[in-house]
C-alpha positions as CSV (number, residue, x, y, z in Angstrom):
1,M,119.3,-56.1,-41.6
2,P,116.7,-54.1,-39.6
3,S,114.2,-56.3,-37.8
4,L,110.9,-55.5,-36.2
5,D,109.0,-57.3,-33.5
6,V,106.0,-55.2,-32.5
7,V,102.8,-55.9,-30.7
8,V,99.8,-53.6,-31.5
9,S,96.7,-53.5,-29.4
10,C,93.4,-51.7,-29.0
11,P,90.7,-51.8,-26.3
12,V,87.7,-54.1,-26.6
13,Y,84.6,-52.1,-25.5
14,D,82.0,-54.2,-23.8
15,S,78.4,-53.9,-25.0
16,F,75.4,-56.0,-25.5
17,R,76.1,-56.5,-29.3
18,V,79.8,-57.3,-28.6
19,Q,78.6,-60.0,-26.2
20,Q,76.2,-61.2,-28.9
21,V,78.9,-61.5,-31.5
22,A,81.2,-63.3,-29.1
23,G,78.5,-65.8,-28.4
24,M,77.4,-66.3,-32.0
25,F,80.9,-66.8,-33.4
26,D,82.8,-68.0,-30.4
27,V,85.0,-64.9,-30.3
28,P,87.2,-64.9,-27.1
29,L,86.9,-61.5,-25.4
30,A,89.7,-59.8,-23.5
31,E,90.3,-56.3,-22.4
32,K,92.5,-55.7,-25.4
33,A,92.8,-57.1,-28.9
34,T,96.4,-57.7,-29.9
35,E,98.4,-58.5,-33.0
36,R,102.1,-59.3,-33.2
37,F,104.3,-58.7,-36.3
38,A,107.9,-60.0,-36.5
39,V,109.6,-59.2,-39.8
40,E,112.8,-58.0,-41.4
41,I,113.6,-55.6,-44.3
42,P,116.8,-54.7,-46.1
43,G,118.7,-51.9,-44.4
44,E,119.2,-48.3,-45.8
45,D,122.9,-49.1,-46.2
46,E,122.2,-51.9,-48.6
47,A,122.0,-51.6,-52.4
48,W,118.4,-51.5,-53.5
49,D,116.2,-49.1,-55.5
50,V,112.6,-50.4,-55.1
51,G,111.0,-52.4,-52.4
52,L,107.5,-53.9,-51.9
53,I,105.5,-54.6,-48.8
54,V,102.5,-56.7,-49.8
55,G,99.7,-58.6,-48.1
56,P,95.9,-58.8,-47.6
57,S,93.9,-56.3,-45.7
58,G,94.6,-56.5,-42.0
59,S,97.9,-58.3,-42.4
60,G,99.9,-55.4,-40.8
61,K,101.3,-53.7,-43.9
62,S,100.7,-50.1,-42.8
63,T,101.8,-50.9,-39.2
64,V,105.1,-52.3,-40.3
65,A,105.7,-49.6,-42.9
66,S,104.9,-46.9,-40.3
67,Q,107.3,-48.5,-37.8
68,F,110.1,-48.8,-40.3
69,Y,109.7,-45.5,-42.2
70,G,107.8,-43.1,-39.9
71,E,107.4,-39.7,-41.6
72,Q,108.8,-41.1,-44.8
73,L,105.5,-43.0,-45.3
74,Y,103.0,-41.1,-47.4
75,R,99.4,-41.6,-46.6
76,G,97.7,-39.1,-48.8
77,G,96.6,-35.5,-48.3
78,E,94.1,-32.8,-49.2
79,W,94.2,-31.0,-52.5
80,P,92.6,-27.5,-52.9
81,D,89.5,-27.4,-55.0
82,D,90.3,-23.9,-56.4
83,R,93.8,-24.4,-57.8
84,A,95.3,-26.3,-60.7
85,V,97.5,-29.2,-59.7
86,I,100.5,-27.6,-61.3
87,D,100.2,-24.8,-58.7
88,C,99.9,-27.2,-55.7
89,L,103.6,-28.1,-55.5
90,E,104.6,-24.5,-55.0
91,D,107.8,-25.3,-53.2
92,L,109.2,-26.7,-56.5
93,P,110.3,-24.7,-59.6
94,L,108.1,-25.2,-62.6
95,Q,110.8,-27.3,-64.3
96,Q,110.9,-29.7,-61.5
97,V,107.1,-30.0,-61.2
98,V,106.9,-30.8,-64.9
99,E,109.7,-33.4,-64.6
100,L,108.1,-34.9,-61.6
101,F,104.7,-35.2,-63.2
102,T,106.3,-36.7,-66.3
103,A,108.4,-39.2,-64.2
104,V,105.2,-40.6,-62.6
105,G,103.4,-40.9,-66.0
106,F,101.3,-37.8,-65.6
107,S,102.2,-36.3,-69.0
108,S,99.1,-34.5,-70.1
109,P,99.5,-30.7,-69.9
110,P,95.7,-30.2,-70.4
111,S,95.2,-32.0,-67.1
112,W,98.0,-30.1,-65.3
113,V,95.9,-26.9,-65.4
114,K,92.8,-28.6,-63.8
115,P,92.0,-29.0,-60.1
116,Y,92.6,-32.3,-58.5
117,R,88.9,-33.0,-57.9
118,V,88.0,-33.2,-61.6
119,L,90.8,-35.5,-62.6
120,S,90.3,-39.2,-63.2
121,C,91.2,-41.8,-60.5
122,G,94.4,-42.6,-62.4
123,E,95.4,-39.0,-62.8
124,R,94.7,-38.3,-59.1
125,F,96.8,-41.3,-58.1
126,R,99.7,-40.0,-60.1
127,C,99.3,-36.5,-58.5
128,D,99.5,-38.2,-55.1
129,L,102.6,-40.0,-56.3
130,A,104.2,-36.7,-57.4
131,R,103.4,-35.1,-54.0
132,A,104.9,-38.0,-52.1
133,L,108.1,-37.7,-54.2
134,S,108.2,-34.0,-54.0
135,V,109.6,-34.3,-50.4
136,V,112.9,-35.2,-52.1
137,R,112.9,-32.1,-54.2
138,G,116.4,-31.2,-53.0
139,Q,117.7,-34.2,-54.9
140,L,115.1,-34.3,-57.7
141,S,116.5,-33.6,-61.1
142,V,117.7,-35.3,-64.2
143,A,121.2,-36.5,-63.3
144,K,123.9,-34.6,-65.1
145,D,127.0,-36.7,-65.9
146,K,129.4,-34.4,-67.7
147,R,131.6,-37.3,-68.7
148,E,129.0,-38.1,-71.4
149,T,128.3,-34.7,-73.0
150,A,125.9,-35.8,-75.7
151,S,122.9,-33.6,-74.9
152,A,120.3,-31.3,-76.4
153,T,119.6,-28.0,-74.6
154,A,116.9,-25.6,-75.4
155,A,116.9,-23.3,-72.4
156,T,114.0,-21.1,-71.8
157,D,113.9,-18.4,-69.0
158,D,112.8,-21.1,-66.5
159,G,115.0,-23.9,-68.0
160,L,112.0,-25.9,-69.0
161,L,113.6,-27.5,-72.0
162,T,117.0,-28.4,-70.6
163,T,117.8,-32.0,-71.2
164,D,120.9,-34.1,-70.5
165,E,122.2,-37.6,-71.1
166,P,121.4,-40.1,-68.3
167,V,124.3,-41.0,-66.0
168,H,126.7,-43.8,-66.9
169,R,125.9,-47.3,-65.8
170,D,128.8,-47.3,-63.4
171,S,127.4,-44.2,-61.8
172,L,124.1,-45.9,-61.4
173,R,125.7,-48.8,-59.6
174,E,127.5,-46.4,-57.3
175,R,124.2,-44.6,-56.7
176,S,122.4,-47.9,-55.8
177,A,125.1,-48.9,-53.4
178,G,125.0,-45.5,-51.5
179,A,122.9,-44.8,-48.5
180,S,122.5,-41.1,-49.2
181,R,119.3,-41.2,-51.2
182,P,116.1,-40.7,-49.1
183,I,113.4,-43.3,-48.9
184,V,109.8,-42.6,-49.9
185,A,107.2,-45.2,-48.8
186,F,103.7,-45.0,-50.3
187,D,100.8,-46.6,-48.5
188,E,97.8,-48.1,-50.5
189,F,99.9,-48.1,-53.7
190,T,97.6,-48.6,-56.7
191,S,94.7,-49.6,-54.4
192,V,92.2,-47.2,-56.0
193,V,93.1,-47.6,-59.7
194,D,92.4,-50.3,-62.2
195,R,95.1,-52.7,-63.1
196,N,96.1,-51.1,-66.4
197,V,96.9,-47.9,-64.5
198,A,98.6,-49.9,-61.8
199,R,100.9,-51.4,-64.3
200,A,101.7,-48.1,-66.0
201,C,102.3,-46.3,-62.7
202,S,104.5,-49.1,-61.4
203,L,106.6,-49.1,-64.5
204,A,106.9,-45.3,-64.6
205,I,108.0,-45.0,-61.0
206,A,110.5,-47.8,-61.3
207,K,111.9,-46.4,-64.6
208,G,112.2,-42.9,-63.1
209,I,114.1,-44.1,-60.1
210,R,116.5,-46.5,-61.9
211,R,117.3,-43.8,-64.5
212,D,118.0,-41.4,-61.7
213,S,115.4,-38.9,-62.8
214,I,113.9,-39.4,-59.4
215,R,116.7,-39.5,-56.8
216,C,115.2,-41.6,-54.0
217,R,114.4,-45.1,-53.1
218,F,110.8,-46.2,-53.2
219,V,108.8,-48.6,-51.1
220,A,105.3,-49.6,-52.3
221,V,102.8,-50.8,-49.7
222,T,99.9,-52.5,-51.2
223,C,97.5,-55.5,-51.2
224,H,98.1,-56.1,-54.9
225,D,101.0,-58.5,-55.6
226,D,100.6,-58.0,-59.4
227,V,102.7,-54.8,-59.3
228,A,105.8,-56.6,-58.2
229,E,107.0,-57.6,-61.7
230,W,106.1,-54.1,-63.1
231,L,108.0,-52.4,-60.3
232,E,110.8,-55.0,-60.7
233,A,111.1,-54.8,-56.9
234,D,114.5,-55.6,-55.5
235,W,112.9,-57.1,-52.4
236,V,109.4,-58.2,-51.4
237,L,108.1,-58.5,-47.9
238,D,105.0,-60.8,-47.9
239,M,103.0,-59.9,-44.8
240,A,100.8,-63.0,-45.2
241,T,103.8,-65.2,-44.4
242,G,106.2,-62.7,-42.8
243,A,108.8,-63.8,-45.3
244,L,111.3,-61.4,-47.0
245,E,112.3,-62.4,-50.5
246,R,115.1,-60.7,-52.3
247,R,114.4,-60.9,-56.0
248,R,114.3,-58.9,-59.2
249,L,111.5,-60.1,-61.4
250,R,111.7,-59.3,-65.1
251,R,109.0,-57.0,-66.3
252,P,106.6,-58.7,-68.7
253,P,107.0,-57.7,-72.4
254,I,104.7,-55.1,-73.8
255,E,103.6,-56.2,-77.3
256,L,102.0,-53.6,-79.4
257,E,100.2,-53.7,-82.7
258,I,100.3,-50.7,-85.0
259,H,97.4,-50.2,-87.5
260,R,97.1,-47.7,-90.3
261,C,93.7,-46.1,-89.7
262,G,91.4,-43.2,-90.6
263,V,90.7,-40.1,-88.5
264,A,87.8,-41.7,-86.4
265,P,90.1,-43.0,-83.6
266,W,91.4,-39.5,-83.1
267,R,88.2,-38.6,-81.3
268,M,89.2,-40.5,-78.2
269,F,92.7,-39.0,-78.1
270,A,92.0,-35.4,-79.1
271,R,91.2,-33.9,-75.7
272,H,94.5,-35.3,-74.3
273,H,96.6,-33.4,-76.8
274,Y,98.3,-30.3,-75.5
275,L,97.7,-28.3,-78.7
276,S,94.7,-28.0,-80.9
277,G,92.3,-31.0,-81.1
278,G,92.1,-30.6,-84.9
279,L,93.6,-32.9,-87.4
280,A,94.6,-32.1,-90.9
281,P,92.5,-34.0,-93.6
282,G,95.6,-35.2,-95.4
283,A,97.3,-36.8,-92.3
284,R,98.5,-40.4,-92.3
285,C,97.0,-41.8,-89.1
286,Y,98.3,-44.7,-87.0
287,L,96.7,-46.4,-84.0
288,A,98.7,-48.6,-81.5
289,T,96.8,-51.2,-79.5
290,W,97.9,-53.4,-76.5
291,D,95.9,-56.6,-76.0
292,G,93.3,-55.1,-78.3
293,E,93.0,-51.8,-76.3
294,P,93.8,-48.5,-78.0
295,V,96.8,-46.9,-76.3
296,T,98.6,-44.5,-78.7
297,F,97.6,-42.4,-81.7
298,C,100.0,-40.6,-84.0
299,A,99.7,-38.8,-87.3
300,T,102.2,-37.5,-89.9
301,L,102.0,-34.8,-92.6
302,P,104.3,-33.7,-95.5
303,V,106.6,-30.8,-94.5
304,I,105.6,-27.6,-96.4
305,A,107.8,-26.9,-99.4
306,K,110.1,-29.9,-98.7
307,K,110.0,-32.8,-101.1
308,N,110.0,-36.3,-99.5
309,H,110.1,-34.8,-96.0
310,W,107.4,-35.5,-93.4
311,R,106.7,-34.5,-89.8
312,F,104.7,-35.8,-86.9
313,T,101.7,-33.6,-86.3
314,R,100.0,-35.5,-83.5
315,I,101.3,-37.9,-80.8
316,V,99.0,-38.9,-78.0
317,T,99.1,-41.7,-75.5
318,L,96.0,-42.2,-73.3
319,P,96.6,-41.1,-69.7
320,D,96.2,-44.7,-68.3
321,Y,99.2,-45.8,-70.3
322,Q,101.5,-42.8,-69.9
323,G,104.9,-43.3,-68.4
324,M,105.6,-46.7,-69.8
325,G,107.6,-45.6,-72.9
326,I,104.9,-46.8,-75.3
327,G,104.5,-43.4,-77.1
328,M,108.0,-43.0,-78.3
329,R,108.3,-46.7,-79.3
330,V,105.3,-46.2,-81.5
331,V,106.7,-43.0,-82.9
332,A,110.0,-44.7,-83.8
333,A,108.1,-47.6,-85.4
334,V,106.0,-45.2,-87.6
335,A,109.1,-43.2,-88.4
336,S,110.9,-46.4,-89.6
337,L,108.0,-47.1,-92.0
338,H,108.5,-43.6,-93.5
339,R,112.2,-44.2,-93.8
340,A,111.6,-47.5,-95.6
341,E,109.7,-45.5,-98.2
342,G,112.7,-43.2,-98.7
343,L,111.2,-40.4,-96.7
344,R,112.8,-38.2,-94.1
345,I,110.7,-37.5,-91.0
346,N,111.0,-35.1,-88.1
347,V,109.3,-34.6,-84.8
348,T,109.1,-31.1,-83.2
349,S,107.9,-30.7,-79.6
350,S,108.1,-28.5,-76.5
351,H,107.2,-31.5,-74.2
352,P,110.2,-32.2,-71.9
353,A,109.7,-36.0,-71.9
354,L,109.8,-36.2,-75.7
355,I,112.8,-33.9,-75.9
356,R,114.7,-35.9,-73.2
357,H,114.0,-39.2,-74.9
358,C,115.1,-38.0,-78.4
359,A,118.2,-36.3,-77.0
360,R,119.5,-39.5,-75.4
361,S,118.4,-41.8,-78.2
362,S,120.8,-42.8,-81.0
363,E,117.7,-43.1,-83.3
364,W,117.2,-39.3,-83.3
365,R,119.5,-36.4,-84.0
366,T,118.8,-32.8,-83.0
367,V,118.3,-30.6,-86.1
368,N,116.9,-27.4,-84.6
369,V,116.4,-25.5,-81.3
370,K,114.0,-22.6,-81.3
371,K,113.6,-20.8,-78.0
372,T,110.7,-18.7,-79.2
373,G,109.3,-21.2,-81.8
374,S,108.9,-20.7,-85.5
375,S,107.7,-17.5,-87.1
376,P,104.0,-17.4,-88.0
377,S,103.3,-17.8,-91.7
378,G,102.0,-14.7,-93.5
379,S,100.7,-16.7,-96.4
380,K,96.9,-17.0,-96.8
381,R,97.5,-20.4,-98.3
382,F,98.6,-21.7,-94.9
383,A,96.3,-19.5,-92.8
384,K,95.0,-22.5,-90.8
385,Y,98.5,-23.9,-90.1
386,R,99.3,-23.5,-86.4
387,S,103.0,-22.7,-86.0
388,S,105.0,-23.0,-82.8
389,A,105.4,-19.2,-82.5
390,G,105.8,-18.2,-78.9
391,R,106.7,-21.7,-77.7
392,A,110.2,-23.0,-77.2
393,V,110.6,-26.2,-79.3
394,V,113.2,-28.7,-80.3
395,S,113.2,-30.6,-83.6
396,F,114.7,-34.0,-84.2
397,E,115.1,-36.1,-87.3
398,Y,114.7,-39.9,-87.2
399,V,117.9,-41.6,-88.4
400,G,117.2,-45.2,-87.3
401,E,119.4,-47.5,-85.3
């Protein structure tokens, strides 16, 4: 187990005010101010996925992380004001950038085309997470285990819609035990975001790493100990005491309430949808709340010319809660309500996260793959209907457990 015993120091500059403070508060003065840190952390050859270095300001978190991880410690960086964030990770193919944004819970295409400076604090934090993780781009992909061949593939020219089953659990254990995966450490983790965003980001990053969609090990460095259970950290170094604790806390349950509603709640979700912000008048609308706060909205419509067959027309999870798996749990719950009425129900999307989820879930079956979308309707009756023409899409039908 690697250990660290380091003394850091800085000069104390003598001045009249320094002497005043020393006299007022009985501060002993020396030529240098020194601090000593003696701690241990798990080694790179040990089996762990997520670590946490936590402690109050001034406790030596950044110093220890810098000593242990060096250039692997991400401290932030500048983002250009005149470029969309989707263009700022130019070393990665578009498919990997989209997967990376999705893996950290940044799943709003309307925000991908904006510059960093206009994004919310939570979205900027997720962009920083994506940039930190982009250094492992050579190993960043959804794991392809050919032993389990159940997959849905809708390959476009750039491979945007290629999805595969996650690796077998045995492979995940082998991965955890290996020392080949790089380590990414992130300083000031969740320090600039509210605690809802902190929970969502912690869960998203932990889920992405443990499902092997992000092939690295992650160390969060923060003053907030409330993220430990959402990260499900394998080890926690408490800088307040210098103690290393190996533990795997269980993530708290996320209990949602789903309400049948009118179209009014759609206003707060519309601008986050990657298609039109409009909503058909005849749509059935559903609002999911967590601790009384709106988190997800979805709506369904009858399929044109198909009796007892419905489809999802809108699915939006607010940015602060993306990456937690809430959206598709809500979709499955609403789909089960339709099935209970004897209705069939489909979901069609070009979003890689939704496609990947449905492809690996036993609750959904792939029914159609269209590389160029559906043909536009020539009927005046459906003139306002927006088809998927020009967009690669995959359709799934809900079949239940």
